[in-house]
Structures are given as C-alpha cells and as structure tokens.
C-alpha positions in Angstrom: 0.0 0.0 0.0 1.3 3.4 -0.9 1.9 6.0 1.8 0.2 9.3 1.9 3.2 11.2 0.5 3.3 8.9 -2.6 -0.5 9.3 -3.2 -0.2 13.1 -3.0 2.8 13.1 -5.3 1.0 11.0 -7.9 -2.1 13.2 -7.7 0.0 16.4 -8.1 1.9 14.9 -11.0 -1.4 13.9 -12.7 -2.6 17.5 -12.3 0.7 19.0 -13.5 0.6 16.8 -16.6 -2.8 18.1 -17.5 -2.1 21.9 -17.3 -0.8 24.0 -20.1 2.9 25.1 -20.3 1.7 28.7 -19.8 -0.1 27.7 -16.6 2.9 25.7 -15.4 5.2 28.8 -16.1 2.8 30.9 -14.0 3.0 28.3 -11.2 6.8 28.2 -11.3 6.9 32.0 -11.1 4.5 32.0 -8.1 6.6 29.4 -6.3 9.8 31.4 -7.0 8.2 34.6 -5.7 7.0 32.9 -2.5 10.4 31.3 -1.9 11.9 34.8 -2.3 10.0 35.5 0.9 11.1 32.3 2.6 12.0 34.0 5.9 8.4 35.1 6.3 7.0 31.6 5.7 6.6 28.6 8.1 9.3 25.9 7.6 6.6 23.4 6.5 5.3 25.8 3.9 8.9 26.2 2.5 9.3 22.4 2.4 6.0 22.0 0.6 6.9 24.6 -2.0 10.3 22.9 -2.6 8.6 19.6 -3.0 6.1 21.1 -5.5 9.0 22.7 -7.4 10.7 19.3 -7.7 7.5 17.7 -8.8 7.1 20.3 -11.5 10.7 19.6 -12.7 9.8 15.9 -12.8 6.7 16.6 -14.8 8.7 18.8 -17.2 11.2 16.0 -17.7 8.4 13.5 -18.3 7.0 15.8 -21.0 10.4 16.2 -22.6 11.0 12.4 -22.7 7.5 11.8 -24.2 8.2 14.4 -27.0 
C-alpha cells in the first residue's frame, strides 16, 4: 500500500501533466516569488513549496521524454 506522500505526489503529477505550459510557467513564477519571501513563511510551507518545485521539474522532464 502506498503511503500518503506517494499518493499526494502521484495526484499532483497527474494535475501538472494536464495543465498547459503557460499555466505551469505561472505556477513556477508564483513558487519562485513565494520562496523569495522564505524568511516570512513557516518551515513546513517552504518544504512543501520545494517539493512542489521538484514535482514540476519531474513533470517537465516527463513531457520532454515523451516528446
């Protein structure tokens, strides 16, 4: 049985794979802007943003491989 982290990761990857490249670029920009204010965020929020950033990179790599 998959743990909660794996389930969430798969769900997020599924969503990322279905959004347009423009929307994904906006999401990357939003994450970057939020991480620029890292000192004002809770540590768990920063960790979540970094995980999301890595999942976006994995989704981008997957799209590149499929092309």
